[in-house]
PDB file of N, CA, C and O in Angstrom, chain B, residues numbered from 101:
ATOM      1  N   UNK B 101     188.623 -20.597  82.202  1.00  0.00           N
ATOM      2  CA  UNK B 101     187.826 -21.794  82.454  1.00  0.00           C
ATOM      3  C   UNK B 101     188.374 -22.972  81.646  1.00  0.00           C
ATOM      4  O   UNK B 101     188.600 -22.854  80.441  1.00  0.00           O
ATOM      5  N   UNK B 102     188.581 -24.083  82.303  1.00  0.00           N
ATOM      6  CA  UNK B 102     189.080 -25.274  81.638  1.00  0.00           C
ATOM      7  C   UNK B 102     187.936 -25.946  80.882  1.00  0.00           C
ATOM      8  O   UNK B 102     186.820 -26.086  81.383  1.00  0.00           O
ATOM      9  N   UNK B 103     188.257 -26.352  79.666  1.00  0.00           N
ATOM     10  CA  UNK B 103     187.247 -27.031  78.862  1.00  0.00           C
ATOM     11  C   UNK B 103     187.102 -28.466  79.337  1.00  0.00           C
ATOM     12  O   UNK B 103     188.078 -29.111  79.718  1.00  0.00           O
ATOM     13  N   UNK B 104     185.871 -28.954  79.309  1.00  0.00           N
ATOM     14  CA  UNK B 104     185.577 -30.305  79.803  1.00  0.00           C
ATOM     15  C   UNK B 104     185.974 -31.387  78.814  1.00  0.00           C
ATOM     16  O   UNK B 104     186.237 -32.522  79.211  1.00  0.00           O
ATOM     17  N   UNK B 105     186.020 -31.051  77.531  1.00  0.00           N
ATOM     18  CA  UNK B 105     186.223 -32.060  76.495  1.00  0.00           C
ATOM     19  C   UNK B 105     187.417 -31.694  75.627  1.00  0.00           C
ATOM     20  O   UNK B 105     187.598 -30.538  75.244  1.00  0.00           O
ATOM     21  N   UNK B 106     188.228 -32.701  75.327  1.00  0.00           N
ATOM     22  CA  UNK B 106     189.427 -32.470  74.521  1.00  0.00           C
ATOM     23  C   UNK B 106     189.048 -32.317  73.044  1.00  0.00           C
ATOM     24  O   UNK B 106     187.972 -32.726  72.609  1.00  0.00           O
ATOM     25  N   UNK B 107     189.957 -31.722  72.305  1.00  0.00           N
ATOM     26  CA  UNK B 107     189.754 -31.569  70.862  1.00  0.00           C
ATOM     27  C   UNK B 107     189.627 -32.942  70.215  1.00  0.00           C
ATOM     28  O   UNK B 107     188.853 -33.116  69.273  1.00  0.00           O
ATOM     29  N   UNK B 108     190.379 -33.917  70.715  1.00  0.00           N
ATOM     30  CA  UNK B 108     190.306 -35.280  70.177  1.00  0.00           C
ATOM     31  C   UNK B 108     188.912 -35.865  70.368  1.00  0.00           C
ATOM     32  O   UNK B 108     188.347 -36.450  69.445  1.00  0.00           O
ATOM     33  N   UNK B 109     188.357 -35.704  71.577  1.00  0.00           N
ATOM     34  CA  UNK B 109     187.008 -36.210  71.855  1.00  0.00           C
ATOM     35  C   UNK B 109     185.973 -35.520  70.968  1.00  0.00           C
ATOM     36  O   UNK B 109     185.097 -36.167  70.396  1.00  0.00           O
ATOM     37  N   UNK B 110     186.090 -34.194  70.865  1.00  0.00           N
ATOM     38  CA  UNK B 110     185.133 -33.429  70.057  1.00  0.00           C
ATOM     39  C   UNK B 110     185.221 -33.810  68.586  1.00  0.00           C
ATOM     40  O   UNK B 110     184.203 -33.926  67.904  1.00  0.00           O
ATOM     41  N   UNK B 111     186.442 -34.003  68.100  1.00  0.00           N
ATOM     42  CA  UNK B 111     186.630 -34.376  66.697  1.00  0.00           C
ATOM     43  C   UNK B 111     186.027 -35.744  66.409  1.00  0.00           C
ATOM     44  O   UNK B 111     185.403 -35.940  65.367  1.00  0.00           O
ATOM     45  N   UNK B 112     186.210 -36.693  67.330  1.00  0.00           N
ATOM     46  CA  UNK B 112     185.632 -38.035  67.153  1.00  0.00           C
ATOM     47  C   UNK B 112     184.107 -37.958  67.138  1.00  0.00           C
ATOM     48  O   UNK B 112     183.460 -38.602  66.311  1.00  0.00           O
ATOM     49  N   UNK B 113     183.530 -37.172  68.051  1.00  0.00           N
ATOM     50  CA  UNK B 113     182.077 -37.019  68.080  1.00  0.00           C
ATOM     51  C   UNK B 113     181.590 -36.339  66.801  1.00  0.00           C
ATOM     52  O   UNK B 113     180.588 -36.754  66.219  1.00  0.00           O
ATOM     53  N   UNK B 114     182.288 -35.311  66.371  1.00  0.00           N
ATOM     54  CA  UNK B 114     181.914 -34.602  65.142  1.00  0.00           C
ATOM     55  C   UNK B 114     181.931 -35.572  63.956  1.00  0.00           C
ATOM     56  O   UNK B 114     181.021 -35.554  63.126  1.00  0.00           O
ATOM     57  N   UNK B 115     182.955 -36.411  63.877  1.00  0.00           N
ATOM     58  CA  UNK B 115     183.033 -37.389  62.788  1.00  0.00           C
ATOM     59  C   UNK B 115     181.871 -38.359  62.843  1.00  0.00           C
ATOM     60  O   UNK B 115     181.308 -38.709  61.805  1.00  0.00           O
ATOM     61  N   UNK B 116     181.498 -38.803  64.049  1.00  0.00           N
ATOM     62  CA  UNK B 116     180.342 -39.698  64.198  1.00  0.00           C
ATOM     63  C   UNK B 116     179.062 -39.012  63.716  1.00  0.00           C
ATOM     64  O   UNK B 116     178.243 -39.618  63.025  1.00  0.00           O
ATOM     65  N   UNK B 117     178.904 -37.745  64.088  1.00  0.00           N
ATOM     66  CA  UNK B 117     177.709 -37.005  63.671  1.00  0.00           C
ATOM     67  C   UNK B 117     177.675 -36.830  62.155  1.00  0.00           C
ATOM     68  O   UNK B 117     176.627 -36.987  61.529  1.00  0.00           O
ATOM     69  N   UNK B 118     178.817 -36.508  61.574  1.00  0.00           N
ATOM     70  CA  UNK B 118     178.873 -36.320  60.124  1.00  0.00           C
ATOM     71  C   UNK B 118     178.657 -37.628  59.383  1.00  0.00           C
ATOM     72  O   UNK B 118     178.003 -37.646  58.340  1.00  0.00           O
ATOM     73  N   UNK B 119     179.196 -38.722  59.903  1.00  0.00           N
ATOM     74  CA  UNK B 119     179.011 -40.030  59.271  1.00  0.00           C
ATOM     75  C   UNK B 119     177.551 -40.460  59.291  1.00  0.00           C
ATOM     76  O   UNK B 119     177.059 -41.088  58.354  1.00  0.00           O
ATOM     77  N   UNK B 120     176.868 -40.110  60.377  1.00  0.00           N
ATOM     78  CA  UNK B 120     175.460 -40.483  60.471  1.00  0.00           C
ATOM     79  C   UNK B 120     174.614 -39.572  59.585  1.00  0.00           C
ATOM     80  O   UNK B 120     173.428 -39.828  59.374  1.00  0.00           O
ATOM     81  N   UNK B 121     175.223 -38.520  59.074  1.00  0.00           N
ATOM     82  CA  UNK B 121     174.515 -37.610  58.196  1.00  0.00           C
ATOM     83  C   UNK B 121     173.629 -36.637  58.945  1.00  0.00           C
ATOM     84  O   UNK B 121     173.012 -35.766  58.332  1.00  0.00           O
ATOM     85  N   UNK B 122     173.555 -36.769  60.248  1.00  0.00           N
ATOM     86  CA  UNK B 122     172.694 -35.919  61.066  1.00  0.00           C
ATOM     87  C   UNK B 122     171.316 -35.766  60.430  1.00  0.00           C
ATOM     88  O   UNK B 122     170.689 -34.710  60.520  1.00  0.00           O
ATOM     89  N   UNK B 123     170.853 -36.845  59.782  1.00  0.00           N
ATOM     90  CA  UNK B 123     169.565 -36.820  59.094  1.00  0.00           C
ATOM     91  C   UNK B 123     168.430 -36.591  60.078  1.00  0.00           C
ATOM     92  O   UNK B 123     167.479 -35.867  59.783  1.00  0.00           O
ATOM     93  N   UNK B 124     168.531 -37.191  61.211  1.00  0.00           N
ATOM     94  CA  UNK B 124     167.469 -37.137  62.202  1.00  0.00           C
ATOM     95  C   UNK B 124     168.018 -36.455  63.452  1.00  0.00           C
ATOM     96  O   UNK B 124     168.990 -36.924  64.043  1.00  0.00           O
ATOM     97  N   UNK B 125     167.401 -35.360  63.850  1.00  0.00           N
ATOM     98  CA  UNK B 125     167.866 -34.636  65.034  1.00  0.00           C
ATOM     99  C   UNK B 125     167.802 -35.502  66.282  1.00  0.00           C
ATOM    100  O   UNK B 125     168.615 -35.344  67.192  1.00  0.00           O
ATOM    101  N   UNK B 126     166.841 -36.416  66.329  1.00  0.00           N
ATOM    102  CA  UNK B 126     166.728 -37.300  67.499  1.00  0.00           C
ATOM    103  C   UNK B 126     167.933 -38.242  67.577  1.00  0.00           C
ATOM    104  O   UNK B 126     168.462 -38.492  68.660  1.00  0.00           O
ATOM    105  N   UNK B 127     168.360 -38.762  66.426  1.00  0.00           N
ATOM    106  CA  UNK B 127     169.532 -39.643  66.425  1.00  0.00           C
ATOM    107  C   UNK B 127     170.782 -38.863  66.807  1.00  0.00           C
ATOM    108  O   UNK B 127     171.618 -39.360  67.561  1.00  0.00           O
ATOM    109  N   UNK B 128     170.913 -37.654  66.295  1.00  0.00           N
ATOM    110  CA  UNK B 128     172.054 -36.804  66.646  1.00  0.00           C
ATOM    111  C   UNK B 128     172.017 -36.489  68.144  1.00  0.00           C
ATOM    112  O   UNK B 128     173.052 -36.490  68.810  1.00  0.00           O
ATOM    113  N   UNK B 129     170.827 -36.222  68.662  1.00  0.00           N
ATOM    114  CA  UNK B 129     170.677 -35.937  70.089  1.00  0.00           C
ATOM    115  C   UNK B 129     171.083 -37.150  70.917  1.00  0.00           C
ATOM    116  O   UNK B 129     171.699 -37.005  71.972  1.00  0.00           O
ATOM    117  N   UNK B 130     170.741 -38.342  70.446  1.00  0.00           N
ATOM    118  CA  UNK B 130     171.130 -39.559  71.153  1.00  0.00           C
ATOM    119  C   UNK B 130     172.649 -39.698  71.200  1.00  0.00           C
ATOM    120  O   UNK B 130     173.207 -40.106  72.218  1.00  0.00           O
ATOM    121  N   UNK B 131     173.320 -39.358  70.094  1.00  0.00           N
ATOM    122  CA  UNK B 131     174.782 -39.407  70.082  1.00  0.00           C
ATOM    123  C   UNK B 131     175.365 -38.429  71.103  1.00  0.00           C
ATOM    124  O   UNK B 131     176.327 -38.755  71.798  1.00  0.00           O
ATOM    125  N   UNK B 132     174.782 -37.231  71.193  1.00  0.00           N
ATOM    126  CA  UNK B 132     175.243 -36.251  72.172  1.00  0.00           C
ATOM    127  C   UNK B 132     175.035 -36.787  73.589  1.00  0.00           C
ATOM    128  O   UNK B 132     175.908 -36.654  74.448  1.00  0.00           O
ATOM    129  N   UNK B 133     173.871 -37.393  73.821  1.00  0.00           N
ATOM    130  CA  UNK B 133     173.570 -37.941  75.144  1.00  0.00           C
ATOM    131  C   UNK B 133     174.536 -39.070  75.511  1.00  0.00           C
ATOM    132  O   UNK B 133     175.053 -39.102  76.627  1.00  0.00           O
ATOM    133  N   UNK B 134     174.778 -39.980  74.594  1.00  0.00           N
ATOM    134  CA  UNK B 134     175.682 -41.110  74.848  1.00  0.00           C
ATOM    135  C   UNK B 134     177.092 -40.587  75.133  1.00  0.00           C
ATOM    136  O   UNK B 134     177.773 -41.074  76.035  1.00  0.00           O
ATOM    137  N   UNK B 135     177.520 -39.595  74.356  1.00  0.00           N
ATOM    138  CA  UNK B 135     178.831 -38.986  74.566  1.00  0.00           C
ATOM    139  C   UNK B 135     178.938 -38.442  75.985  1.00  0.00           C
ATOM    140  O   UNK B 135     179.908 -38.720  76.690  1.00  0.00           O
ATOM    141  N   UNK B 136     177.948 -37.674  76.399  1.00  0.00           N
ATOM    142  CA  UNK B 136     177.989 -37.056  77.727  1.00  0.00           C
ATOM    143  C   UNK B 136     177.844 -38.080  78.850  1.00  0.00           C
ATOM    144  O   UNK B 136     178.569 -38.020  79.843  1.00  0.00           O
ATOM    145  N   UNK B 137     176.917 -39.011  78.698  1.00  0.00           N
ATOM    146  CA  UNK B 137     176.706 -40.011  79.742  1.00  0.00           C
ATOM    147  C   UNK B 137     177.942 -40.892  79.903  1.00  0.00           C
ATOM    148  O   UNK B 137     178.254 -41.327  81.012  1.00  0.00           O
ATOM    149  N   UNK B 138     178.640 -41.155  78.811  1.00  0.00           N
ATOM    150  CA  UNK B 138     179.860 -41.944  78.865  1.00  0.00           C
ATOM    151  C   UNK B 138     180.976 -41.250  79.628  1.00  0.00           C
ATOM    152  O   UNK B 138     181.963 -41.880  80.009  1.00  0.00           O
ATOM    153  N   UNK B 139     180.818 -39.960  79.847  1.00  0.00           N
ATOM    154  CA  UNK B 139     181.813 -39.180  80.583  1.00  0.00           C
ATOM    155  C   UNK B 139     181.289 -38.743  81.947  1.00  0.00           C
ATOM    156  O   UNK B 139     181.858 -37.866  82.595  1.00  0.00           O
ATOM    157  N   UNK B 140     180.183 -39.377  82.373  1.00  0.00           N
ATOM    158  CA  UNK B 140     179.671 -39.145  83.714  1.00  0.00           C
ATOM    159  C   UNK B 140     178.741 -37.955  83.871  1.00  0.00           C
ATOM    160  O   UNK B 140     178.488 -37.514  84.992  1.00  0.00           O
ATOM    161  N   UNK B 141     178.227 -37.426  82.763  1.00  0.00           N
ATOM    162  CA  UNK B 141     177.321 -36.285  82.832  1.00  0.00           C
ATOM    163  C   UNK B 141     175.893 -36.728  82.550  1.00  0.00           C
ATOM    164  O   UNK B 141     175.659 -37.675  81.799  1.00  0.00           O
ATOM    165  N   UNK B 142     174.958 -36.042  83.153  1.00  0.00           N
ATOM    166  CA  UNK B 142     173.556 -36.233  82.835  1.00  0.00           C
ATOM    167  C   UNK B 142     173.197 -35.242  81.733  1.00  0.00           C
ATOM    168  O   UNK B 142     173.914 -34.269  81.497  1.00  0.00           O
ATOM    169  N   UNK B 143     172.088 -35.504  81.070  1.00  0.00           N
ATOM    170  CA  UNK B 143     171.662 -34.588  80.007  1.00  0.00           C
ATOM    171  C   UNK B 143     170.160 -34.710  79.805  1.00  0.00           C
ATOM    172  O   UNK B 143     169.605 -35.809  79.822  1.00  0.00           O
ATOM    173  N   UNK B 144     169.522 -33.586  79.616  1.00  0.00           N
ATOM    174  CA  UNK B 144     168.092 -33.556  79.336  1.00  0.00           C
ATOM    175  C   UNK B 144     167.859 -33.963  77.878  1.00  0.00           C
ATOM    176  O   UNK B 144     168.452 -33.369  76.978  1.00  0.00           O
ATOM    177  N   UNK B 145     167.007 -34.965  77.629  1.00  0.00           N
ATOM    178  CA  UNK B 145     166.735 -35.370  76.244  1.00  0.00           C
ATOM    179  C   UNK B 145     166.201 -34.222  75.384  1.00  0.00           C
ATOM    180  O   UNK B 145     166.570 -34.101  74.216  1.00  0.00           O
ATOM    181  N   UNK B 146     165.344 -33.387  75.950  1.00  0.00           N
ATOM    182  CA  UNK B 146     164.780 -32.265  75.192  1.00  0.00           C
ATOM    183  C   UNK B 146     165.866 -31.246  74.846  1.00  0.00           C
ATOM    184  O   UNK B 146     165.911 -30.721  73.733  1.00  0.00           O
ATOM    185  N   UNK B 147     166.729 -30.980  75.810  1.00  0.00           N
ATOM    186  CA  UNK B 147     167.824 -30.039  75.566  1.00  0.00           C
ATOM    187  C   UNK B 147     168.794 -30.596  74.529  1.00  0.00           C
ATOM    188  O   UNK B 147     169.352 -29.840  73.733  1.00  0.00           O
ATOM    189  N   UNK B 148     168.999 -31.909  74.534  1.00  0.00           N
ATOM    190  CA  UNK B 148     169.894 -32.538  73.557  1.00  0.00           C
ATOM    191  C   UNK B 148     169.342 -32.392  72.144  1.00  0.00           C
ATOM    192  O   UNK B 148     170.103 -32.166  71.203  1.00  0.00           O
ATOM    193  N   UNK B 149     168.032 -32.518  71.989  1.00  0.00           N
ATOM    194  CA  UNK B 149     167.414 -32.346  70.666  1.00  0.00           C
ATOM    195  C   UNK B 149     167.608 -30.909  70.180  1.00  0.00           C
ATOM    196  O   UNK B 149     167.954 -30.685  69.020  1.00  0.00           O
ATOM    197  N   UNK B 150     167.388 -29.947  71.058  1.00  0.00           N
ATOM    198  CA  UNK B 150     167.592 -28.540  70.694  1.00  0.00           C
ATOM    199  C   UNK B 150     169.045 -28.288  70.308  1.00  0.00           C
ATOM    200  O   UNK B 150     169.326 -27.625  69.310  1.00  0.00           O
ATOM    201  N   UNK B 151     169.963 -28.822  71.106  1.00  0.00           N
ATOM    202  CA  UNK B 151     171.391 -28.637  70.842  1.00  0.00           C
ATOM    203  C   UNK B 151     171.791 -29.280  69.519  1.00  0.00           C
ATOM    204  O   UNK B 151     172.572 -28.706  68.760  1.00  0.00           O
ATOM    205  N   UNK B 152     171.259 -30.466  69.241  1.00  0.00           N
ATOM    206  CA  UNK B 152     171.572 -31.147  67.981  1.00  0.00           C
ATOM    207  C   UNK B 152     171.147 -30.292  66.791  1.00  0.00           C
ATOM    208  O   UNK B 152     171.858 -30.217  65.788  1.00  0.00           O
ATOM    209  N   UNK B 153     170.003 -29.657  66.903  1.00  0.00           N
ATOM    210  CA  UNK B 153     169.540 -28.772  65.829  1.00  0.00           C
ATOM    211  C   UNK B 153     170.477 -27.598  65.617  1.00  0.00           C
ATOM    212  O   UNK B 153     170.766 -27.231  64.478  1.00  0.00           O
ATOM    213  N   UNK B 154     170.956 -27.005  66.706  1.00  0.00           N
ATOM    214  CA  UNK B 154     171.884 -25.876  66.593  1.00  0.00           C
ATOM    215  C   UNK B 154     173.227 -26.311  66.014  1.00  0.00           C
ATOM    216  O   UNK B 154     173.827 -25.589  65.217  1.00  0.00           O
ATOM    217  N   UNK B 155     173.697 -27.491  66.416  1.00  0.00           N
ATOM    218  CA  UNK B 155     174.956 -28.019  65.887  1.00  0.00           C
ATOM    219  C   UNK B 155     174.805 -28.268  64.389  1.00  0.00           C
ATOM    220  O   UNK B 155     175.700 -27.950  63.605  1.00  0.00           O
ATOM    221  N   UNK B 156     173.683 -28.833  64.004  1.00  0.00           N
ATOM    222  CA  UNK B 156     173.428 -29.115  62.592  1.00  0.00           C
ATOM    223  C   UNK B 156     173.386 -27.824  61.782  1.00  0.00           C
ATOM    224  O   UNK B 156     173.965 -27.750  60.698  1.00  0.00           O
ATOM    225  N   UNK B 157     172.707 -26.814  62.303  1.00  0.00           N
ATOM    226  CA  UNK B 157     172.601 -25.534  61.590  1.00  0.00           C
ATOM    227  C   UNK B 157     173.967 -24.870  61.430  1.00  0.00           C
ATOM    228  O   UNK B 157     174.184 -24.119  60.479  1.00  0.00           O
ATOM    229  N   UNK B 158     174.885 -25.143  62.352  1.00  0.00           N
ATOM    230  CA  UNK B 158     176.226 -24.558  62.295  1.00  0.00           C
ATOM    231  C   UNK B 158     177.186 -25.408  61.455  1.00  0.00           C
ATOM    232  O   UNK B 158     178.385 -25.132  61.408  1.00  0.00           O
ATOM    233  N   UNK B 159     176.665 -26.422  60.808  1.00  0.00           N
ATOM    234  CA  UNK B 159     177.510 -27.275  59.983  1.00  0.00           C
ATOM    235  C   UNK B 159     178.437 -28.152  60.800  1.00  0.00           C
ATOM    236  O   UNK B 159     179.485 -28.583  60.318  1.00  0.00           O
ATOM    237  N   UNK B 160     178.052 -28.411  62.031  1.00  0.00           N
ATOM    238  CA  UNK B 160     178.800 -29.272  62.941  1.00  0.00           C
ATOM    239  C   UNK B 160     180.187 -28.694  63.246  1.00  0.00           C
ATOM    240  O   UNK B 160     181.158 -29.434  63.401  1.00  0.00           O
ATOM    241  N   UNK B 161     180.263 -27.373  63.330  1.00  0.00           N
ATOM    242  CA  UNK B 161     181.517 -26.702  63.664  1.00  0.00           C
ATOM    243  C   UNK B 161     181.956 -27.106  65.068  1.00  0.00           C
ATOM    244  O   UNK B 161     181.138 -27.152  65.987  1.00  0.00           O
ATOM    245  N   UNK B 162     183.238 -27.397  65.235  1.00  0.00           N
ATOM    246  CA  UNK B 162     183.754 -27.845  66.539  1.00  0.00           C
ATOM    247  C   UNK B 162     183.465 -26.836  67.641  1.00  0.00           C
ATOM    248  O   UNK B 162     183.104 -27.220  68.753  1.00  0.00           O
ATOM    249  N   UNK B 163     183.619 -25.566  67.347  1.00  0.00           N
ATOM    250  CA  UNK B 163     183.384 -24.519  68.346  1.00  0.00           C
ATOM    251  C   UNK B 163     181.946 -24.564  68.846  1.00  0.00           C
ATOM    252  O   UNK B 163     181.701 -24.450  70.047  1.00  0.00           O
ATOM    253  N   UNK B 164     181.000 -24.730  67.936  1.00  0.00           N
ATOM    254  CA  UNK B 164     179.580 -24.798  68.303  1.00  0.00           C
ATOM    255  C   UNK B 164     179.292 -26.102  69.034  1.00  0.00           C
ATOM    256  O   UNK B 164     178.562 -26.109  70.025  1.00  0.00           O
ATOM    257  N   UNK B 165     179.851 -27.189  68.562  1.00  0.00           N
ATOM    258  CA  UNK B 165     179.662 -28.485  69.222  1.00  0.00           C
ATOM    259  C   UNK B 165     180.165 -28.419  70.665  1.00  0.00           C
ATOM    260  O   UNK B 165     179.485 -28.879  71.583  1.00  0.00           O
ATOM    261  N   UNK B 166     181.339 -27.853  70.862  1.00  0.00           N
ATOM    262  CA  UNK B 166     181.890 -27.733  72.207  1.00  0.00           C
ATOM    263  C   UNK B 166     180.990 -26.867  73.085  1.00  0.00           C
ATOM    264  O   UNK B 166     180.704 -27.224  74.228  1.00  0.00           O
ATOM    265  N   UNK B 167     180.550 -25.740  72.554  1.00  0.00           N
ATOM    266  CA  UNK B 167     179.681 -24.835  73.319  1.00  0.00           C
ATOM    267  C   UNK B 167     178.399 -25.545  73.745  1.00  0.00           C
ATOM    268  O   UNK B 167     177.988 -25.450  74.901  1.00  0.00           O
ATOM    269  N   UNK B 168     177.775 -26.248  72.820  1.00  0.00           N
ATOM    270  CA  UNK B 168     176.528 -26.950  73.124  1.00  0.00           C
ATOM    271  C   UNK B 168     176.743 -28.051  74.163  1.00  0.00           C
ATOM    272  O   UNK B 168     175.925 -28.221  75.067  1.00  0.00           O
ATOM    273  N   UNK B 169     177.835 -28.795  74.035  1.00  0.00           N
ATOM    274  CA  UNK B 169     178.112 -29.859  75.011  1.00  0.00           C
ATOM    275  C   UNK B 169     178.374 -29.278  76.398  1.00  0.00           C
ATOM    276  O   UNK B 169     177.904 -29.811  77.403  1.00  0.00           O
ATOM    277  N   UNK B 170     179.121 -28.190  76.440  1.00  0.00           N
ATOM    278  CA  UNK B 170     179.408 -27.550  77.737  1.00  0.00           C
ATOM    279  C   UNK B 170     178.101 -27.109  78.412  1.00  0.00           C
ATOM    280  O   UNK B 170     177.960 -27.218  79.630  1.00  0.00           O
ATOM    281  N   UNK B 171     177.155 -26.613  77.617  1.00  0.00           N
ATOM    282  CA  UNK B 171     175.876 -26.180  78.164  1.00  0.00           C
ATOM    283  C   UNK B 171     174.964 -27.339  78.535  1.00  0.00           C
ATOM    284  O   UNK B 171     174.153 -27.225  79.454  1.00  0.00           O
ATOM    285  N   UNK B 172     175.096 -28.459  77.819  1.00  0.00           N
ATOM    286  CA  UNK B 172     174.245 -29.630  78.073  1.00  0.00           C
ATOM    287  C   UNK B 172     174.680 -30.439  79.289  1.00  0.00           C
ATOM    288  O   UNK B 172     173.845 -30.988  80.007  1.00  0.00           O
ATOM    289  N   UNK B 173     175.976 -30.509  79.515  1.00  0.00           N
ATOM    290  CA  UNK B 173     176.527 -31.404  80.539  1.00  0.00           C
ATOM    291  C   UNK B 173     176.056 -31.021  81.934  1.00  0.00           C
ATOM    292  O   UNK B 173     176.341 -29.927  82.422  1.00  0.00           O
ATOM    293  N   UNK B 174     175.338 -31.928  82.562  1.00  0.00           N
ATOM    294  CA  UNK B 174     174.864 -31.731  83.927  1.00  0.00           C
ATOM    295  C   UNK B 174     175.682 -32.642  84.838  1.00  0.00           C
ATOM    296  O   UNK B 174     175.723 -33.855  84.631  1.00  0.00           O
ATOM    297  N   UNK B 175     176.324 -32.070  85.830  1.00  0.00           N
ATOM    298  CA  UNK B 175     177.127 -32.853  86.749  1.00  0.00           C
ATOM    299  C   UNK B 175     176.201 -33.750  87.562  1.00  0.00           C
ATOM    300  O   UNK B 175     175.199 -33.293  88.111  1.00  0.00           O
ATOM    301  N   UNK B 176     176.548 -35.023  87.631  1.00  0.00           N
ATOM    302  CA  UNK B 176     175.726 -36.004  88.350  1.00  0.00           C
ATOM    303  C   UNK B 176     176.226 -36.115  89.780  1.00  0.00           C
ATOM    304  O   UNK B 176     175.677 -36.886  90.567  1.00  0.00           O
TER     305      UNK B 176
END
C-alpha cells in the first residue's frame, strides 16, 4: 500500500505539533485537520481530537502520526 503522506510532510507537521507544545488537544486536532484539508481530505473533528490524543501519548512519533493521519483522511 502506498503511503498518502511523504516523510517530509509528516516531519513538518510533527515539528508544528511539537512547537505548539501540543498543550491543547483541540489545537493539535485543528493542526491535523488543516493538514488533511490542505491535501484534499475531509476529517471528522471528533476523530481528529481522539487522534491528537493518541499522537500526544506516543510522543508525536512519526510512525504513530502517519498511522493516525491515514485513518483520519476521508476522501472527498
